[in-house]
N, C-alpha and C positions, 0 to 999 in steps of 0.2 A: 765659592765666592770669596773674593779678597776681603781682608779685614780692614774696613774703612775707619773704624772707631779708634780714637786715641786710647792707648792702654791706661794712661793716667786717669782718664774719665771713668773707665770701667772700674778701676781700683777705688776711686772715690765713691762711686755708686755702691760698690760692695760694702763699704764701711757704713752705709746708710740702709742697707737692705734688711736689717733687723726689723724695719717697719712692716715688712710683709708678715712677719710673725705677729705683730700687733693687730694687723687687719684680720688675720686668721683667728686670733683669740676673740676679737670683737664679734666674729661670725660664729663662734662656738665650734671651730673646726681645728684640726691639726694643721700645721703649716703645709705639710705635703698634700693634704686633701684640698686645702684652699688653692694652692698653686695648680693642682690638677684641674680643679673646677674652672679656674680662669683660663688656663691654657686650652681646655676643651672648647671654650668659646672662641678663642683666637684661631684654633685649627679649623673651626667651622667657617669663620668669617673672613680670614685674611688670604690664605692661598686661593688663587683663582679670582680674587676681587680685581676689578678693572682699576688700573692706575689712571688717574684723571688730572688734567691741568685746566684751570679756568683762566681765560684771557679775554681781552677785547678783540673785536674783529680786526682792528688795525694791527694788533700784536700777532694774530693768526696769519695775516697777510705777510708780515715780516718774517715769520718762521718759514712759510712756504717760499718766500723770495730768497732767504739766506740758506735754505736747505738744512737748517738745524735750529734747535732751541738755544737761546742765549741765557747765561746765568744772570741773576739779579745784578751782579757787579758789572757785567757788560752793558746791560740796559741802563744802569745808573740809578735804579730804584728797586726797592723790594715789592712795590705795588701794594703794600699794606699800610696800616695806620702808623707804623713805626717809621718816623722821619729820620732818625739818626742811624745811618747804615753802619756806624761803628759797632753797634750792638750785634749785628749779623756777623761782622768780621770777628768779633770777640768770640761769639758762639762757635763759629766754624774752626777757629784756632783751638779752642778748648775741647770740642767734641771730636773733630776730625783731623786735628793736627795740621790744618792748612794755614801756613804763615800769612800774616796780614799783608805781606808784600807779594803774595803769590799772584800769578796771572789770573785775571777774571775768567779765563777759559777753563781753568781747572776746578772751578767751584761747582758745587752741586746745582742741579736744576730741581726746584721744589714742586711737588705735586701732592695728591692726596688719594686715599683709597675709597673705592665704591663701598657704600655702607656707612660712610660719614653722613652727618646731617647736612643736607644741601640747603643751607641757609647762611645768614651772616655768622661768622666772618668770611666764609668761603665765597659768598656771592660778591663781596667787594672786589675780588680779583677779576671779575668779568662775567658776562652773561653767556659766553661761548665756552662750551665744555669740550675738551679734546680727550677722547678715550684712546689710550695707547695700546699697542700690541703687547701680547703676553711676554714676548722676549725681553721687554724692558725690565722684568723682574730679576734678570741675571746680575744687574748692577744696582739693585734698589734696596735701601734700608727704610725702616719706618719707625715712627714714634707715635704714641697715642696722645699727642698734644704738640704744641709748638716748640721747636728745639731752642729758639731764642729764649723763651720764657723759662726753659729748664736751667739756663745758666744764671738766672737772677738770684737764686737762693741755694744753689748747689745741685748736683746731679740727682734728678728725680726719676729718670729713666735712661735707657741705653738704646740707641738706634740698632735695630735687629733686622737681619735679612728678611725680606717679605716672604721668601720661600721657606723660612724656618722660624715662625713666630714663637715667642715665649714671653713669660710674665715680665721680663725686664723692660719691655716696651710700654708697660702700664705705669703711670705715675704713682710713686710710692704713697702719695697723699690721697689717692682715690679710694675713699672709704665705702663706696656703694657699688663696687665692681661686680659683685655677685648678682645684683639686681639688673644688670644690663641685658636688654633684650635684642639690641642691634649694636653693631660696632660703634656707632656714634655715641652711644651711652657710656662706653668705656673711655672716651676721649675727653681731655680738657678742651673746652671750647667747641666740642662736638665733632671734631674732624681728626682723622689720622693723617699726619704729615708723612709724605714720602720724600726721601732724598735720592735723586737719581745721579749716580756717579759715572764719570768717564764719558760724558757727553750724550746727547740725545738727538738723533737725526730727525728731520721732518718726516721721513718715511716711517717713523715710529707711530705716527697718527693713524689710528684704525678707523675712527669715525669722529664726526663733528656734530654736536648737538647745540642748536640755538634755543635758549630757554626764553621764557616769558613771551612766547608767540612771536619772537623776532625772526626775521627772514634774512638770509645772506644777501648782501649787495651784489650787483652784477659782477663787480670785480672779484669778490670772494667766490661767487658761484663758478666763475670761469677758472679761477685758480684751483679750486677744489676738484672741479671736473677734470682739469688737466692732470692733477695728481691722483685721480681715481680714488678719491676719498668719499665715503658715504656721508651724506648730509641729512640730518633729521631736525625737526623742530618740535618743541613741547610747550604747552601753555604755562607751565609752572617753572620753579627753579630746579626741579628734580629731573635729571636726564634719564631716569629710569634704569632698569636693570641692563647690564651689559649682555650682548649676545653670547651664547654658549661657545660658539666656534669662531 
């Protein structure tokens, strides 16, 4: 996998990584034992987890119409409570070395991992969950928290390839990591952010789940049928476990 992360970001993180030793001491463990315990959880929860994107139905129709996902910069909004997009530009420059003047088409598409807590703030991005094909992991990195938040006080984690998770994806200030029983417990705000690099075609959509008992409109049903994408509905915010194959 290409190295998408700014070397300076990794260097700054390493200068703060002594905090892992502090967490280990608090837990009464050696640093090596602490790291091994956390990474055992990551190896269980991250590889094979479905990569998901939450959208509105209008956004889903746009993806199917355009044949690809658009970055937040192309859309013109992050879709979150963060109104100042300069924060996202700043974060992508620091973390991924993407110049602020770069084309919107080269910016990551943001997603999240199955095992995150399917609640606010994830639900604010939309009630329609797009489950992506496993091949998307080839250009995917992840952090156990929001990457913009990480730039506010200094590097607290490093985006790590989804295919090779390690403790650097966990926020350094996470002092109850050993108690985590699901992936969402390890994450700031309860979700694991995924950064999809090098573009995402609409054909990456494996299945579509309408949450909160919503049903697709006739237009969406026709578009999804034409694209031969599986459509499901669930009564809650949780799209459920991904299919094995």
